[in-house]
N, C-alpha and C positions, 0 to 999 in steps of 0.2 A: 852709452858713454863711452867717452875717450879717453884715455889716459894721458894722451897730451892735454887735455883741458883741464885735468886735475894738478892740484898744488904739488910742489916735489915733497914738502913734509905733509905727513897724516895728520899732523895736530893742526895745523892748518885748515887741511880739507874737513875735519871733521867739526872745525870750528864752523865752516861754512854751511856745514849741513846741518848743524844744530842749529844754528840761525834758521836756515829755513823749517824746520822741523817745529821751532817755538811760534812760526805764524801758522803754521796746518795742524798740530797734532795737538791733542788736551793734555796729555803729560809726555814732553818730550825728552825729558830726562831720566824716564824710567828703563833702567838696563837690567838684563839679566846677568846674575852673577853665577858663576860656576866654579865652584871650590873641589878637591879631592882629600881623602884623606890620607892618612901615611900610608894605606894599603892600594891607593888609587882609584879608591870607591866615590864616584864623583856625587854630587848635591847641587841644585841650583835653585836661585830665587831671585825677586825682583829687589833690586837695592835704588836708589838715585844719585844720579850722577850730582857730585856737588862741587866738582872743581877739577879745571883742563888747563893744564899749562905744557911746557917743551918739556918738563919731566913726566908727566902720564897724567891719567884720567884718578880721580878722587873722590871715594864715599867714605862712608861712617856709620858705625855700629859699634855693637855690645861685644867688646872684647874677648868675651867667655860663651859668648853663642856659639854654636854649630860652626859657622862659617868663621868665628875668630878663632877655634879652636884647630877649625881645619888649616885654616893661615897661617897660624903658629908652626905648625907640624910639616907642612907643605905649602912654601910660600911662592906660589905659581896658580894663577886663573885666568878664568875668560870672560870676557863680558860681552854681550849683544846686546844692541841699541836699532829697534825695528819699529817703523814708521810706513804703516800701511797706507797712510793718507799720502804720502808721497811716493810709494814704493820703492824704498830704499833700509837698506839695514848696513850696519858697521859690526863688524867680528874686530874684538882686541883679545891679544893672547900675551901674556907677560909674567914676569916677574911682580911682587907685591911686597912695598916697605910699608912699616909703621909710620904715620904722621909724627910730628914731635909734638909732645905737650902744650907747645905754644901755636902750632897751627889749629889743632884741637880745639883748644880753648878760645881760639877767635871765632871759628866757625859756630862753637857751641853756645858764647855769648849773644849772637843771632837767633837761635833758635828761640821759638814760641814755650812761654813756661811750662802748657800743660805739655810738651813734649819735653822737656829738660826732666818734669816729675813723674814723668813713662817711664823714662830712660832710668830712672833711681829704680822706679818699682817694680818693674819686670825681673825675673830673672831669665832673660830671653835664653830660648831653646830648652826650657827647663821644667819637667812634667809641675802641675800645679792641680788641688783638689777642683777647684770652680771657681767661675767668675769674680764672685763673690771676695775669695782669696786676692786675687789682682785688685780688686776695688779698694780693700784693706789696707793693700799695700801702698797705692797711691794716696789715701787718706793719710798713712802715717810719713809718707814724706812730704806732703803738703805741713801737715802738723810740726815735721821736725826744722823746716825750712821757714816756717811763716812767711814772712811779707820779706824775709832776706833773697838776696839772690841765690840762685839756685847753682851751687859749685858744678864744674866738669866730674862726673865719677871717677875714680881711678882706673873703672874698668872699661871708660867708653872712650873712642878716641877714631882718628880716621885711618884709612889705608889709602894706600897709590899704587895703583897698576903701570907698570914702567911696560911700556908696549915692546915686544919684539917684533912682534908683525901686525896688522891692521888691514882688514879688507874691507873695501867699500863693493856693495852689489844693490845692481837697479833691475827693477822686476821688469820682464815681458811676458806677455800672454802666452805667446809661445813656447814659455818654458826655457827660452834659451836666454838667461838673464846676464846681464854683465857681471862679470867679478874682476876687479883690480886688487891684486894685494901687494903690499910694501912690507918689504922685510928688512929688517935693521941690521946693517954690514959695520966692519970696522971705519968705512967709510961714509956713513949714513944711512941712505935709505935706497933700497934697491924696488923698483917696480914691476910688477907681473900682471898678462891677462889670464885667468885662470878658465878653464872650460867649466861652462853651467853643471 
């Protein structure tokens, strides 16, 4: 990978790589989200990339979940997208901001109904007695909303990771991988090659 062949802006480069991944990988939007609690103890899980623009990378979740609570107390995160099929990885680090209710509602309205009901039913990250408790909660949500549209829960919404650094990585069998990092500056973006 030659840094001179990459876009000047990491968002444009990520869009190009994501388009390639959509042709080659079974779940190209899957990304690891790492957060940390107020004491700096990290946790990570897979979420889905649901928006990408010049402002950042968007995902959605229950705001009372572990990740939601960690982001409330420590609004910084790291993301990793990795596509084995292409030998490519992208690492993103930045600050996190909540999406507006309008932005969250726009995405919510396009979700499958079963996913909407699941969001209402699941007390995400909280202990439950067994699967039957969860099934009962789904049945309660189905009864509550009937045939009506399922509204956006007040505890559910989107987040945007505003990148401060974005690293593009390509695999080499000799382990001398290519790594190019974009770092945000007051004048835009600076690119640097990193040792593997």
